[in-house]
C-alpha positions in Angstrom: 0.0 -0.3 0.1 1.4 3.4 -0.9 1.2 6.6 1.1 -1.6 8.2 -0.9 -4.0 5.3 0.8 -3.0 6.5 4.0 -5.7 9.3 4.7 -8.4 6.2 4.6 -7.1 3.9 6.5 -5.4 6.0 9.1 -8.7 7.9 9.7 -10.6 4.9 9.8 -8.6 3.3 12.4 -8.4 5.9 14.5 -12.3 6.4 14.6 -12.8 2.8 15.1 -10.0 2.3 17.7 -10.4 5.1 19.9 -14.1 6.0 19.5 -16.2 3.9 22.1 -19.0 4.9 19.8 -19.1 6.7 16.3 -21.0 9.7 17.7 -19.1 12.8 19.1 -15.9 11.1 19.8 -15.2 10.0 16.5 -16.7 13.3 15.0 -14.0 14.7 17.0 -11.2 12.3 15.8 -12.1 13.5 12.5 -12.3 17.1 13.0 -8.6 16.5 14.4 -7.4 14.5 11.2 -9.1 17.4 9.3 -7.2 20.2 11.3 -4.1 18.4 10.6 -4.3 18.3 7.0 -5.1 21.7 6.6 -2.4 22.9 8.7 0.1 20.6 7.2 -1.2 20.0 3.5 -0.8 16.0 4.3 -2.9 13.7 5.8 -2.1 12.8 9.6 0.9 10.3 9.6 2.2 10.7 6.5 5.5 9.8 7.2 4.4 6.0 7.8 3.2 3.4 4.7 -0.4 3.0 5.2 0.1 -0.5 7.2 2.6 0.8 9.5 0.4 3.8 10.4 -2.4 1.4 11.3 -0.4 -0.6 13.4 0.7 2.8 15.2 -2.3 4.1 15.7 -3.6 0.4 16.7 -1.1 -0.3 19.0 0.7 3.0 20.7 -0.8 6.5 21.9 0.3 8.7 19.2 -0.3 12.0 17.9 0.7 13.0 14.2 3.8 14.9 13.5 3.3 18.6 13.3 5.7 21.1 12.2 7.3 23.6 14.0 5.4 26.6 13.2 2.4 25.1 14.8 1.1 27.5 17.6 1.1 25.8 20.8 -2.3 26.7 21.2 -2.8 24.3 18.0 -0.4 21.4 19.4 -2.8 21.6 22.7 -5.8 21.6 20.8 -4.9 18.5 18.8 -3.4 16.9 21.9 -6.8 16.8 23.9 -8.7 15.3 20.6 -5.9 12.6 19.8 -6.5 10.7 22.7 -9.0 7.7 24.0 -12.5 8.7 23.3 -13.5 8.7 26.9 -10.7 11.4 27.5 -11.8 13.7 24.9 -13.2 17.1 25.9 -17.0 17.7 24.3 -17.6 19.7 21.4 -18.6 22.6 23.6 -15.1 22.6 25.5 -13.6 22.2 22.1 -15.0 25.6 21.1 -13.9 27.2 24.0 -10.2 26.4 23.4 -8.2 29.4 22.8 -7.1 27.9 19.0 -10.8 27.4 18.3 -11.6 30.8 19.3 -8.9 32.1 16.9 -10.7 30.3 13.9 -14.0 30.4 15.1 
């Protein structure tokens, strides 16, 4: 599998493995993936082949690599999303985060 397939498998596994249900927690994970792609112009975990990304997400707590120019507020926002579903803040809490306030 080439890196072009990473977007689908990595995002799907993140949603399935870290979201107990496919409701709000899954939507937050999807939001995090979208924010990473908007900030980096690449899907999350793009540095890995698709199967390696799937294995890493499934077996290790991980955050996607972010370039150094991403603000600490942006990093914190994403760190709060890329955790186990039960640990994620609610959508309302995410909207009050400083990073969200800058773009909302």
